[in-house]
C-alpha positions as CSV (number, residue, x, y, z in Angstrom):
1,M,26.3,-48.5,-30.0
2,L,29.8,-49.9,-29.7
3,L,30.6,-47.3,-26.9
4,E,27.1,-46.3,-25.0
5,G,27.7,-45.0,-21.6
6,K,31.6,-44.9,-22.1
7,V,33.6,-41.9,-21.4
8,A,36.2,-41.2,-23.8
9,I,39.1,-38.9,-23.8
10,I,40.8,-38.1,-27.0
11,T,43.9,-35.6,-27.0
12,G,44.8,-33.6,-30.0
13,A,41.7,-33.2,-31.4
14,A,40.3,-30.1,-32.4
15,S,42.0,-30.0,-35.6
16,P,38.9,-30.2,-38.1
17,R,40.4,-32.5,-40.8
18,G,42.8,-34.5,-38.1
19,L,42.7,-38.1,-36.9
20,G,41.4,-37.3,-33.2
21,R,38.3,-35.0,-34.4
22,A,37.5,-37.9,-36.7
23,T,37.6,-40.5,-33.4
24,A,35.9,-38.1,-31.7
25,Q,32.6,-37.8,-34.4
26,L,32.6,-41.8,-34.6
27,F,33.1,-42.2,-30.9
28,A,30.1,-39.8,-30.1
29,E,27.8,-41.4,-33.1
30,Q,28.3,-44.9,-31.1
31,G,27.3,-43.2,-28.0
32,A,30.3,-42.2,-25.7
33,K,30.7,-39.0,-23.7
34,V,33.8,-37.7,-25.8
35,V,36.1,-35.4,-23.9
36,I,38.5,-33.6,-26.5
37,A,41.7,-32.3,-24.8
38,D,44.1,-30.3,-27.1
39,L,46.0,-27.0,-26.5
40,N,43.5,-24.4,-27.6
41,E,40.5,-24.3,-25.2
42,S,38.1,-22.2,-27.6
43,A,38.6,-24.5,-30.3
44,S,38.5,-27.9,-28.0
45,I,34.8,-26.5,-27.0
46,E,33.7,-26.0,-30.7
47,A,34.7,-29.3,-31.7
48,A,33.0,-31.0,-28.5
49,N,29.5,-28.9,-29.1
50,S,30.0,-30.2,-32.7
51,L,29.7,-33.7,-32.1
52,P,26.5,-35.6,-32.1
53,G,24.8,-36.3,-28.6
54,E,25.1,-34.4,-25.5
55,G,27.2,-34.0,-22.6
56,H,30.6,-33.8,-24.3
57,L,33.6,-31.5,-23.0
58,G,36.3,-30.0,-24.6
59,I,39.2,-28.6,-22.9
60,A,42.5,-26.5,-22.8
61,I,45.6,-29.4,-22.1
62,N,49.1,-29.7,-22.7
63,V,50.0,-33.4,-22.7
64,A,53.4,-32.6,-22.1
65,D,52.8,-30.5,-18.3
66,E,51.9,-32.9,-15.9
67,Q,49.8,-30.4,-13.8
68,Q,47.7,-29.4,-16.9
69,V,47.2,-33.4,-17.1
70,Q,46.4,-33.9,-13.2
71,A,44.1,-31.0,-13.3
72,A,42.2,-31.8,-16.7
73,K,41.8,-35.3,-14.9
74,E,40.0,-34.1,-11.8
75,K,38.0,-31.9,-14.1
76,I,37.0,-34.9,-16.0
77,L,36.1,-36.8,-13.1
78,A,34.6,-34.2,-11.3
79,K,32.2,-34.3,-14.7
80,Y,31.8,-37.9,-15.0
81,G,32.5,-40.0,-12.5
82,R,34.3,-42.4,-14.4
83,I,37.2,-42.5,-17.6
84,D,36.5,-45.6,-19.9
85,V,38.7,-44.9,-23.0
86,L,42.1,-42.9,-23.8
87,V,43.2,-41.9,-26.6
88,N,46.7,-40.8,-26.6
89,N,46.3,-38.9,-30.6
90,A,48.4,-35.8,-29.4
91,G,51.9,-35.5,-31.5
92,I,54.1,-33.3,-33.5
93,T,56.3,-33.8,-36.2
94,Q,59.4,-31.7,-38.1
95,P,61.2,-32.6,-41.5
96,I,64.1,-32.7,-39.9
97,K,67.4,-34.8,-41.0
98,T,69.5,-36.4,-38.5
99,L,72.3,-34.1,-38.5
100,D,70.0,-31.1,-38.1
101,I,68.0,-32.4,-34.9
102,K,68.7,-29.7,-32.4
103,G,67.9,-30.6,-28.7
104,E,64.9,-27.7,-28.8
105,N,63.5,-30.2,-31.7
106,Y,64.3,-33.3,-30.1
107,D,62.4,-31.9,-27.0
108,A,59.1,-31.2,-28.2
109,V,58.5,-33.9,-30.6
110,L,59.7,-36.2,-27.8
111,D,57.7,-34.2,-24.9
112,V,54.3,-34.4,-27.0
113,S,54.6,-37.9,-28.7
114,L,56.2,-39.5,-26.2
115,R,56.1,-37.8,-22.4
116,G,52.5,-36.6,-23.1
117,T,51.3,-40.2,-23.9
118,L,52.8,-41.7,-20.6
119,L,51.6,-38.6,-18.8
120,M,48.1,-39.1,-19.9
121,S,48.1,-42.8,-19.6
122,Q,49.4,-42.5,-15.6
123,A,46.4,-40.1,-14.6
124,V,43.9,-42.3,-16.2
125,L,45.3,-45.6,-14.9
126,P,44.3,-45.4,-11.2
127,T,40.7,-44.7,-12.2
128,M,40.4,-47.2,-14.7
129,Q,42.3,-49.8,-12.1
130,A,39.7,-48.9,-9.4
131,Q,36.8,-49.5,-12.5
132,K,38.7,-52.8,-13.3
133,S,38.1,-51.8,-16.9
134,G,39.6,-49.5,-19.2
135,S,41.1,-48.9,-22.6
136,I,44.0,-47.1,-24.1
137,V,44.9,-46.7,-27.7
138,C,48.0,-45.1,-28.6
139,I,48.6,-43.6,-32.5
140,S,52.0,-44.3,-33.0
141,S,53.3,-44.5,-36.9
142,V,54.3,-46.5,-39.7
143,S,57.6,-44.3,-39.6
144,A,58.1,-45.9,-36.4
145,Q,58.2,-49.5,-37.6
146,R,59.9,-48.4,-41.3
147,G,62.8,-46.1,-40.4
148,G,61.2,-42.6,-41.4
149,G,58.0,-40.9,-42.8
150,I,57.4,-38.4,-45.5
151,F,56.5,-35.5,-43.2
152,G,58.8,-36.6,-39.9
153,G,62.3,-36.7,-39.1
154,P,64.1,-39.0,-37.5
155,H,63.4,-37.9,-33.7
156,Y,59.8,-38.8,-34.9
157,S,60.3,-42.0,-35.9
158,A,62.0,-42.4,-32.3
159,A,59.2,-41.0,-30.5
160,K,56.7,-43.0,-32.0
161,A,58.7,-46.5,-31.7
162,G,59.0,-45.5,-28.0
163,V,55.2,-44.8,-28.0
164,L,54.9,-48.7,-29.1
165,G,57.7,-50.0,-26.0
166,L,55.5,-47.9,-23.8
167,A,51.9,-49.4,-24.8
168,K,53.5,-52.5,-24.7
169,A,54.8,-52.5,-21.0
170,M,51.7,-50.8,-20.2
171,A,49.5,-53.7,-21.6
172,R,51.4,-56.5,-19.9
173,E,51.7,-54.3,-16.2
174,F,47.9,-53.6,-16.2
175,G,46.2,-56.5,-18.1
176,G,45.1,-58.1,-14.6
177,D,43.2,-54.6,-14.0
178,G,41.3,-55.1,-16.8
179,I,42.9,-52.9,-18.7
180,R,43.9,-53.0,-22.7
181,V,46.3,-50.9,-24.2
182,N,47.0,-50.9,-27.9
183,C,48.8,-49.1,-30.5
184,I,47.4,-47.7,-34.3
185,T,50.6,-47.3,-36.7
186,P,49.0,-45.3,-39.4
187,G,50.5,-45.0,-42.8
188,L,50.2,-41.4,-44.7
189,I,46.9,-40.3,-43.6
190,Q,45.2,-37.0,-45.5
191,T,44.8,-34.5,-42.7
192,D,45.5,-31.0,-42.0
193,I,49.0,-31.7,-41.3
194,T,49.6,-33.3,-44.5
195,Q,47.2,-30.7,-46.8
196,G,49.0,-29.0,-49.2
197,K,52.4,-30.3,-49.0
198,L,52.3,-33.0,-51.8
199,T,52.2,-32.6,-55.7
200,D,49.7,-35.0,-57.4
201,E,53.3,-36.6,-58.9
202,Q,53.9,-37.0,-55.5
203,K,50.8,-38.7,-54.7
204,A,50.7,-40.7,-57.3
205,Q,54.3,-42.1,-56.6
206,I,53.5,-42.9,-52.7
207,I,50.7,-44.7,-54.1
208,T,52.4,-46.8,-56.3
209,G,53.8,-48.7,-53.0
210,I,50.4,-48.8,-51.1
211,P,48.6,-52.6,-52.2
212,L,45.3,-50.9,-51.4
213,A,46.3,-47.7,-54.2
214,R,45.5,-44.8,-52.2
215,L,46.3,-42.4,-49.8
216,G,44.3,-43.0,-45.8
217,D,41.6,-41.4,-44.5
218,A,41.3,-39.7,-40.8
219,I,37.9,-42.2,-41.0
220,D,40.6,-45.1,-41.7
221,I,42.3,-44.7,-38.4
222,A,39.1,-43.8,-36.6
223,R,37.5,-47.0,-36.9
224,G,40.6,-48.9,-36.1
225,A,40.3,-47.1,-32.9
226,L,36.8,-47.5,-31.8
227,F,37.7,-51.5,-32.6
228,L,40.4,-51.2,-29.9
229,A,38.5,-49.0,-27.5
230,S,35.5,-50.8,-27.7
231,D,34.7,-54.9,-26.6
232,L,34.9,-56.0,-30.2
233,S,38.9,-56.1,-29.0
234,S,38.1,-57.6,-25.7
235,Y,40.8,-60.3,-25.8
236,S,43.2,-58.1,-27.7
237,T,46.1,-56.0,-25.7
238,G,49.6,-55.0,-26.2
239,I,48.9,-55.4,-30.6
240,V,50.1,-53.0,-32.8
241,L,47.4,-52.5,-35.3
242,D,48.6,-51.5,-38.7
243,I,46.6,-49.0,-41.1
244,N,48.3,-48.0,-43.7
245,G,46.8,-49.4,-47.1
246,G,49.5,-52.3,-47.3
247,M,52.4,-49.6,-47.1
248,L,54.2,-51.8,-44.5
249,I,53.6,-55.7,-44.7
250,H,55.3,-57.5,-42.3
């Protein structure tokens, strides 16, 4: 049990086939008390109740709303008394070209992926400082590294690149407190977001550029998150863990 006795918050984790849900399932299997934080309260509660073990929590939260974030933190601390892991997974994407990006598009994507990562991290860091321990895992994207993705526009790439910079800066600032901050950059993963959006021909073409010759599954990202959340990575902070089948080899 790699997370026995740990309390882990995972944002954007209510979707049945999403990265967050797979991570929540694996964390629960490894002994964690899991908080599923998503926009839809009933979906969050249902997801939390579906996890193995007992004592999980589903809450409604807009990660881009500071008041909601702080209220959620207080609710979590009232129930558990501690916060050991935060997985900043919540994000949205829009397939829009550079010249078509409007202010509202920019705000929507940057608010959830980047502002949300900052606000959620700000909420849990004081508790982790008091504990002298904690792990924050930020979900970025291969599109931040390669300059664009298949489903996300340039503003999505910019938001996810911002997540990389923010995480590294926090890793430097809070390492002395025993807090580790790391990133995962997923490649093309088969989730609810990608479901039905690629033809068989498109998939085959994409796979030709992936050395492991397959698209990723949500569990692939969950296993990386488990590594970064647990003591298996106790001497790793500020790293970027590429989980993309070799799509991007530096």
